[in-house]
BAFI-358270 format. One record per residue (C-alpha): residue number from 1; residue in three letters; x, y, z. Coordinates in steps of 0.05 Angstrom, whole numbers, plus 5000, padded with zeros to 4 digits. Layout:
residues N
+-----+------+------+-------+------+
: pos : code : east : north :   up :
+-----+------+------+-------+------+
: NUM :  ALA :    X :     Y :    Z :
...
+-----+------+------+-------+------+
end
This chain:
residues 309
+-----+------+------+-------+------+
: pos : code : east : north :   up :
+-----+------+------+-------+------+
:   1 :  MET : 2685 :  7189 : 4204 :
:   2 :  ASN : 2680 :  7278 : 4204 :
:   3 :  ILE : 2671 :  7299 : 4129 :
:   4 :  PHE : 2697 :  7363 : 4134 :
:   5 :  ILE : 2752 :  7336 : 4164 :
:   6 :  MET : 2766 :  7278 : 4126 :
:   7 :  GLU : 2763 :  7331 : 4066 :
:   8 :  HIS : 2825 :  7356 : 4086 :
:   9 :  PHE : 2879 :  7318 : 4100 :
:  10 :  PHE : 2849 :  7292 : 4034 :
:  11 :  HIS : 2881 :  7346 : 4011 :
:  12 :  ARG : 2954 :  7339 : 4010 :
:  13 :  VAL : 3013 :  7369 : 3973 :
:  14 :  ILE : 3081 :  7336 : 3976 :
:  15 :  LYS : 3140 :  7385 : 3982 :
:  16 :  LYS : 3217 :  7380 : 3988 :
:  17 :  SER : 3243 :  7387 : 4045 :
:  18 :  ALA : 3313 :  7428 : 4065 :
:  19 :  ASP : 3354 :  7357 : 4062 :
:  20 :  GLY : 3315 :  7332 : 3988 :
:  21 :  SER : 3269 :  7288 : 4033 :
:  22 :  HIS : 3191 :  7286 : 4017 :
:  23 :  THR : 3143 :  7302 : 4064 :
:  24 :  LEU : 3075 :  7329 : 4059 :
:  25 :  PHE : 3034 :  7386 : 4070 :
:  26 :  LEU : 2958 :  7417 : 4084 :
:  27 :  PRO : 2945 :  7482 : 4060 :
:  28 :  HIS : 2893 :  7488 : 4091 :
:  29 :  TRP : 2930 :  7468 : 4178 :
:  30 :  GLN : 2983 :  7509 : 4140 :
:  31 :  GLU : 3037 :  7448 : 4177 :
:  32 :  HIS : 3073 :  7400 : 4148 :
:  33 :  TYR : 3071 :  7316 : 4157 :
:  34 :  HIS : 3153 :  7326 : 4179 :
:  35 :  SER : 3197 :  7381 : 4188 :
:  36 :  MET : 3215 :  7430 : 4131 :
:  37 :  HIS : 3280 :  7440 : 4152 :
:  38 :  GLY : 3292 :  7365 : 4129 :
:  39 :  ALA : 3230 :  7310 : 4134 :
:  40 :  LEU : 3290 :  7256 : 4142 :
:  41 :  GLY : 3336 :  7285 : 4192 :
:  42 :  GLU : 3295 :  7306 : 4226 :
:  43 :  SER : 3253 :  7236 : 4242 :
:  44 :  VAL : 3328 :  7211 : 4251 :
:  45 :  HIS : 3341 :  7248 : 4308 :
:  46 :  VAL : 3277 :  7249 : 4338 :
:  47 :  PHE : 3262 :  7184 : 4333 :
:  48 :  ILE : 3325 :  7128 : 4329 :
:  49 :  ARG : 3369 :  7162 : 4347 :
:  50 :  GLU : 3334 :  7195 : 4414 :
:  51 :  GLY : 3300 :  7142 : 4415 :
:  52 :  LEU : 3308 :  7071 : 4388 :
:  53 :  ASP : 3395 :  7076 : 4393 :
:  54 :  ARG : 3364 :  7103 : 4461 :
:  55 :  TRP : 3331 :  7045 : 4477 :
:  56 :  LEU : 3389 :  7008 : 4454 :
:  57 :  GLY : 3438 :  7043 : 4476 :
:  58 :  GLY : 3404 :  7026 : 4549 :
:  59 :  ARG : 3418 :  6959 : 4545 :
:  60 :  GLY : 3482 :  6947 : 4522 :
:  61 :  THR : 3468 :  6948 : 4448 :
:  62 :  HIS : 3505 :  7004 : 4410 :
:  63 :  CYS : 3502 :  6962 : 4329 :
:  64 :  GLY : 3532 :  7004 : 4289 :
:  65 :  ALA : 3547 :  7060 : 4322 :
:  66 :  THR : 3617 :  7083 : 4355 :
:  67 :  GLY : 3621 :  7132 : 4417 :
:  68 :  ARG : 3667 :  7135 : 4490 :
:  69 :  GLU : 3646 :  7081 : 4521 :
:  70 :  GLY : 3578 :  7106 : 4576 :
:  71 :  THR : 3556 :  7159 : 4535 :
:  72 :  PHE : 3505 :  7166 : 4480 :
:  73 :  PRO : 3519 :  7138 : 4403 :
:  74 :  ALA : 3543 :  7179 : 4354 :
:  75 :  PRO : 3498 :  7212 : 4302 :
:  76 :  LEU : 3473 :  7142 : 4254 :
:  77 :  GLN : 3519 :  7126 : 4190 :
:  78 :  GLY : 3502 :  7074 : 4150 :
:  79 :  PRO : 3432 :  7073 : 4120 :
:  80 :  PHE : 3415 :  7139 : 4135 :
:  81 :  ASP : 3471 :  7167 : 4086 :
:  82 :  LEU : 3440 :  7218 : 4049 :
:  83 :  PRO : 3480 :  7236 : 3978 :
:  84 :  ASP : 3554 :  7261 : 3991 :
:  85 :  ARG : 3550 :  7333 : 3964 :
:  86 :  GLU : 3523 :  7390 : 3999 :
:  87 :  VAL : 3447 :  7399 : 4001 :
:  88 :  SER : 3418 :  7471 : 3982 :
:  89 :  PRO : 3344 :  7485 : 4015 :
:  90 :  ASP : 3307 :  7504 : 3932 :
:  91 :  LEU : 3358 :  7426 : 3918 :
:  92 :  ASP : 3385 :  7465 : 3845 :
:  93 :  GLY : 3405 :  7422 : 3798 :
:  94 :  LEU : 3408 :  7355 : 3846 :
:  95 :  PRO : 3397 :  7294 : 3798 :
:  96 :  GLY : 3349 :  7232 : 3817 :
:  97 :  PRO : 3297 :  7230 : 3854 :
:  98 :  PHE : 3318 :  7298 : 3871 :
:  99 :  ASP : 3296 :  7320 : 3804 :
: 100 :  LEU : 3230 :  7344 : 3825 :
: 101 :  PRO : 3193 :  7407 : 3827 :
: 102 :  ASP : 3181 :  7436 : 3881 :
: 103 :  GLN : 3111 :  7415 : 3898 :
: 104 :  LEU : 3064 :  7368 : 3883 :
: 105 :  GLU : 2988 :  7379 : 3875 :
: 106 :  LEU : 2950 :  7308 : 3901 :
: 107 :  PRO : 2883 :  7307 : 3859 :
: 108 :  ASP : 2834 :  7317 : 3921 :
: 109 :  PRO : 2793 :  7258 : 3916 :
: 110 :  GLY : 2728 :  7286 : 3943 :
: 111 :  GLY : 2708 :  7229 : 3988 :
: 112 :  ARG : 2727 :  7162 : 3997 :
: 113 :  GLN : 2732 :  7134 : 3934 :
: 114 :  GLY : 2805 :  7088 : 3940 :
: 115 :  LEU : 2816 :  7077 : 4012 :
: 116 :  CYS : 2789 :  7003 : 4044 :
: 117 :  ALA : 2733 :  7018 : 4101 :
: 118 :  GLN : 2748 :  7034 : 4161 :
: 119 :  PRO : 2741 :  6989 : 4235 :
: 120 :  ASP : 2658 :  7005 : 4261 :
: 121 :  ARG : 2688 :  6980 : 4326 :
: 122 :  GLU : 2745 :  6983 : 4373 :
: 123 :  VAL : 2802 :  6930 : 4351 :
: 124 :  SER : 2862 :  6901 : 4395 :
: 125 :  PRO : 2930 :  6902 : 4365 :
: 126 :  ASP : 2937 :  6824 : 4387 :
: 127 :  LEU : 3000 :  6829 : 4389 :
: 128 :  ASP : 3028 :  6762 : 4433 :
: 129 :  GLY : 3095 :  6775 : 4439 :
: 130 :  PRO : 3161 :  6788 : 4390 :
: 131 :  THR : 3170 :  6754 : 4341 :
: 132 :  ASP : 3236 :  6723 : 4403 :
: 133 :  ARG : 3251 :  6751 : 4471 :
: 134 :  SER : 3311 :  6789 : 4436 :
: 135 :  GLY : 3254 :  6844 : 4400 :
: 136 :  LEU : 3227 :  6893 : 4425 :
: 137 :  ARG : 3155 :  6929 : 4419 :
: 138 :  ILE : 3136 :  6991 : 4380 :
: 139 :  LEU : 3084 :  7025 : 4372 :
: 140 :  GLU : 3065 :  7086 : 4327 :
: 141 :  ILE : 3028 :  7151 : 4331 :
: 142 :  GLY : 3020 :  7179 : 4270 :
: 143 :  PHE : 3038 :  7133 : 4211 :
: 144 :  GLY : 3029 :  7187 : 4162 :
: 145 :  THR : 3083 :  7174 : 4099 :
: 146 :  GLY : 3116 :  7114 : 4137 :
: 147 :  LEU : 3182 :  7151 : 4139 :
: 148 :  ASN : 3197 :  7129 : 4211 :
: 149 :  ALA : 3175 :  7057 : 4206 :
: 150 :  LEU : 3229 :  7046 : 4148 :
: 151 :  LEU : 3286 :  7080 : 4181 :
: 152 :  SER : 3267 :  7036 : 4236 :
: 153 :  LEU : 3262 :  6967 : 4199 :
: 154 :  ALA : 3332 :  6986 : 4169 :
: 155 :  ARG : 3364 :  6999 : 4245 :
: 156 :  ILE : 3323 :  6937 : 4271 :
: 157 :  MET : 3360 :  6889 : 4204 :
: 158 :  GLU : 3417 :  6935 : 4218 :
: 159 :  CYS : 3433 :  6921 : 4288 :
: 160 :  GLY : 3404 :  6842 : 4270 :
: 161 :  LEU : 3332 :  6851 : 4320 :
: 162 :  CYS : 3276 :  6827 : 4313 :
: 163 :  ALA : 3203 :  6881 : 4322 :
: 164 :  ASP : 3133 :  6884 : 4323 :
: 165 :  TYR : 3121 :  6937 : 4307 :
: 166 :  LEU : 3036 :  6978 : 4307 :
: 167 :  ALA : 3029 :  7047 : 4281 :
: 168 :  LEU : 2962 :  7076 : 4295 :
: 169 :  GLU : 2934 :  7129 : 4234 :
: 170 :  PRO : 2868 :  7150 : 4221 :
: 171 :  TYR : 2890 :  7192 : 4146 :
: 172 :  PRO : 2915 :  7133 : 4111 :
: 173 :  LEU : 2954 :  7151 : 4038 :
: 174 :  ARG : 2929 :  7134 : 3981 :
: 175 :  LYS : 2960 :  7090 : 3934 :
: 176 :  GLY : 2984 :  7155 : 3890 :
: 177 :  GLU : 3009 :  7181 : 3939 :
: 178 :  TYR : 3055 :  7140 : 3979 :
: 179 :  THR : 3074 :  7112 : 3903 :
: 180 :  ARG : 3106 :  7186 : 3886 :
: 181 :  LEU : 3137 :  7198 : 3959 :
: 182 :  ASN : 3225 :  7203 : 3942 :
: 183 :  ILE : 3225 :  7167 : 4025 :
: 184 :  PRO : 3238 :  7090 : 4001 :
: 185 :  GLU : 3299 :  7118 : 3947 :
: 186 :  LEU : 3339 :  7141 : 4018 :
: 187 :  VAL : 3336 :  7090 : 4057 :
: 188 :  ALA : 3387 :  7046 : 4060 :
: 189 :  GLY : 3401 :  7048 : 4000 :
: 190 :  GLY : 3320 :  7034 : 3975 :
: 191 :  ALA : 3327 :  6969 : 4000 :
: 192 :  TYR : 3278 :  6970 : 4038 :
: 193 :  ALA : 3231 :  7002 : 3972 :
: 194 :  GLY : 3185 :  6941 : 3966 :
: 195 :  ALA : 3166 :  6927 : 4048 :
: 196 :  TYR : 3152 :  7007 : 4046 :
: 197 :  LEU : 3103 :  6985 : 3995 :
: 198 :  GLU : 3077 :  6931 : 4039 :
: 199 :  MET : 3069 :  6964 : 4088 :
: 200 :  HIS : 3022 :  7024 : 4064 :
: 201 :  GLU : 2980 :  6969 : 4031 :
: 202 :  ALA : 2979 :  6949 : 4096 :
: 203 :  SER : 2919 :  6991 : 4127 :
: 204 :  CYS : 2879 :  6950 : 4088 :
: 205 :  THR : 2866 :  6890 : 4124 :
: 206 :  GLY : 2891 :  6913 : 4204 :
: 207 :  HIS : 2927 :  6847 : 4189 :
: 208 :  PRO : 2998 :  6835 : 4218 :
: 209 :  ILE : 3054 :  6826 : 4168 :
: 210 :  THR : 3116 :  6812 : 4168 :
: 211 :  LEU : 3187 :  6840 : 4142 :
: 212 :  GLU : 3237 :  6822 : 4126 :
: 213 :  ASP : 3232 :  6760 : 4173 :
: 214 :  ARG : 3257 :  6802 : 4237 :
: 215 :  PHE : 3204 :  6856 : 4227 :
: 216 :  ARG : 3126 :  6844 : 4247 :
: 217 :  PHE : 3081 :  6909 : 4235 :
: 218 :  ARG : 3021 :  6923 : 4231 :
: 219 :  LEU : 2974 :  6981 : 4209 :
: 220 :  LEU : 2915 :  6994 : 4243 :
: 221 :  PRO : 2860 :  7057 : 4211 :
: 222 :  LEU : 2849 :  7081 : 4265 :
: 223 :  ARG : 2853 :  7140 : 4320 :
: 224 :  LEU : 2894 :  7129 : 4393 :
: 225 :  GLU : 2827 :  7129 : 4432 :
: 226 :  GLU : 2787 :  7088 : 4388 :
: 227 :  THR : 2840 :  7022 : 4400 :
: 228 :  GLU : 2851 :  6980 : 4459 :
: 229 :  LEU : 2916 :  6976 : 4472 :
: 230 :  PRO : 2949 :  6924 : 4516 :
: 231 :  THR : 2978 :  6933 : 4586 :
: 232 :  ASP : 3052 :  6940 : 4596 :
: 233 :  HIS : 3060 :  6914 : 4516 :
: 234 :  PHE : 3101 :  6963 : 4479 :
: 235 :  ASP : 3166 :  6983 : 4496 :
: 236 :  LEU : 3191 :  7045 : 4458 :
: 237 :  VAL : 3122 :  7095 : 4430 :
: 238 :  TYR : 3134 :  7144 : 4382 :
: 239 :  HIS : 3090 :  7195 : 4392 :
: 240 :  ASP : 3080 :  7216 : 4328 :
: 241 :  ALA : 3012 :  7273 : 4316 :
: 242 :  PHE : 2994 :  7334 : 4285 :
: 243 :  ALA : 3023 :  7386 : 4334 :
: 244 :  PRO : 2978 :  7403 : 4394 :
: 245 :  GLN : 2945 :  7464 : 4375 :
: 246 :  PHE : 2913 :  7418 : 4316 :
: 247 :  GLN : 2895 :  7348 : 4353 :
: 248 :  PRO : 2901 :  7385 : 4423 :
: 249 :  SER : 2859 :  7309 : 4444 :
: 250 :  LEU : 2924 :  7263 : 4415 :
: 251 :  TRP : 2974 :  7324 : 4470 :
: 252 :  ASP : 2934 :  7325 : 4539 :
: 253 :  GLU : 2929 :  7271 : 4591 :
: 254 :  ALA : 2884 :  7221 : 4572 :
: 255 :  ALA : 2918 :  7211 : 4511 :
: 256 :  PHE : 2979 :  7196 : 4564 :
: 257 :  ALA : 2947 :  7162 : 4606 :
: 258 :  ARG : 2923 :  7113 : 4552 :
: 259 :  LEU : 3008 :  7105 : 4520 :
: 260 :  TYR : 3038 :  7101 : 4597 :
: 261 :  ARG : 2989 :  7052 : 4619 :
: 262 :  ALA : 3007 :  7016 : 4554 :
: 263 :  MET : 3083 :  7020 : 4559 :
: 264 :  ARG : 3129 :  6970 : 4601 :
: 265 :  GLU : 3164 :  7001 : 4661 :
: 266 :  GLY : 3243 :  7030 : 4636 :
: 267 :  ALA : 3204 :  7044 : 4562 :
: 268 :  LEU : 3212 :  7118 : 4526 :
: 269 :  LEU : 3173 :  7160 : 4491 :
: 270 :  THR : 3198 :  7207 : 4437 :
: 271 :  THR : 3167 :  7262 : 4407 :
: 272 :  TYR : 3182 :  7329 : 4358 :
: 273 :  SER : 3140 :  7375 : 4417 :
: 274 :  ALA : 3175 :  7413 : 4480 :
: 275 :  LYS : 3109 :  7456 : 4484 :
: 276 :  GLY : 3104 :  7471 : 4571 :
: 277 :  SER : 3032 :  7437 : 4563 :
: 278 :  VAL : 3056 :  7380 : 4529 :
: 279 :  LYS : 3112 :  7365 : 4583 :
: 280 :  ARG : 3076 :  7388 : 4644 :
: 281 :  ALA : 3012 :  7338 : 4619 :
: 282 :  MET : 3078 :  7280 : 4620 :
: 283 :  ARG : 3096 :  7290 : 4689 :
: 284 :  ALA : 3014 :  7288 : 4720 :
: 285 :  VAL : 3011 :  7217 : 4686 :
: 286 :  GLY : 3077 :  7192 : 4718 :
: 287 :  TYR : 3130 :  7203 : 4665 :
: 288 :  ARG : 3202 :  7223 : 4678 :
: 289 :  VAL : 3197 :  7284 : 4623 :
: 290 :  GLU : 3274 :  7294 : 4578 :
: 291 :  HIS : 3298 :  7362 : 4546 :
: 292 :  PRO : 3347 :  7334 : 4496 :
: 293 :  PRO : 3371 :  7375 : 4435 :
: 294 :  GLY : 3319 :  7380 : 4373 :
: 295 :  PRO : 3332 :  7368 : 4304 :
: 296 :  ALA : 3352 :  7424 : 4255 :
: 297 :  GLY : 3303 :  7489 : 4265 :
: 298 :  LYS : 3283 :  7467 : 4346 :
: 299 :  ARG : 3313 :  7479 : 4395 :
: 300 :  GLN : 3287 :  7419 : 4453 :
: 301 :  MET : 3250 :  7359 : 4440 :
: 302 :  SER : 3209 :  7298 : 4489 :
: 303 :  ARG : 3231 :  7235 : 4513 :
: 304 :  ALA : 3181 :  7204 : 4563 :
: 305 :  ILE : 3209 :  7153 : 4602 :
: 306 :  LYS : 3162 :  7098 : 4649 :
: 307 :  ASP : 3209 :  7095 : 4717 :
: 308 :  PRO : 3198 :  7019 : 4745 :
: 309 :  GLY : 3166 :  7026 : 4804 :
+-----+------+------+-------+------+
end
C-alpha cells in the first residue's frame, strides 16, 4: 500500500458534529468521515431511513414505524433518539458523552504499528447465505467509524430479523480511535456497545462473527477492486466512500458495474452523493436512479435500484 496515502489516513482528528455525535476529520484532505451537520443524523437518514427501511417497506415490513398506508415510514424512533433537549452546534455545557473538547488530536503512528496485516490476495466474502430465509444481505463500501453498521444492527434487532453484513474498509481505525468515539453511547442507549467493539476488532481476522445471535458480520480490510464479490447476492448496498474528488475510482462506471453484478434483482444502493457524474455512472451500468431529499445540509442524495430483467 502507498505509504504516502497511509500517513494521511492515519492522521485523523475526532470532531463533534452538530447533533453531538463524533466524526473523524482528515486534515490533509479537509474531509470528514460523516457530515458536520450531524454524523448520526446523516447516517440515519441516508442509510437507515432511505436504505434499510425502504428495502423493508418494499417487502411489507414497517417495523416500529408509523405512516399512512403505502407511504414511506415516518422518521425513526427508539434506538436513534438523541437526548431530549435542544442541541446547538457548539454543544456548550452538554453533559456525559458530549462533555469533550471540540477536537481531539489522535497520534500519528507513522506506520502500520498496532494494525493487523492486510491480506495480500483477493478474498471472497464466503457468505453462503443469510442466517435464515427471513434475513437480508448488506454490503457496505467504507466501514469507517462503524456508525452505519451499528445503526443497522439496532434496526435489525428491533425488527426481529436476521442479516448478513459485509463491510470493506482498507484503512481500519486503531483501537485508540474507535474506543474514544461516542457513537455506541448514542445508539439504543448503549445496548450494543460491546457489539460495536467486536465489529472493529473483526478487521484483524477477516472472519465472520455473529452478533446478538441474528446478525452475522464480516469486516475485510480491502478495497473494492481487491475483493471478489459474489454475483446476484446482496439486497442492500451502503456506498459510503469518501467524496468523488478524493476517491474517484469508487464512483465511476467500473465501480458501479462491480456493485451492480453483486446485487440481486430488486436490490437497493444508497449513498449521500447526488453529484451529476455519479448518477450518470449509475445509469450507464443499468441502475434506475432516484434522488430523495438529503440529510441536514444537503438538498438531495441518491438511491439506485437494480430492477428485475
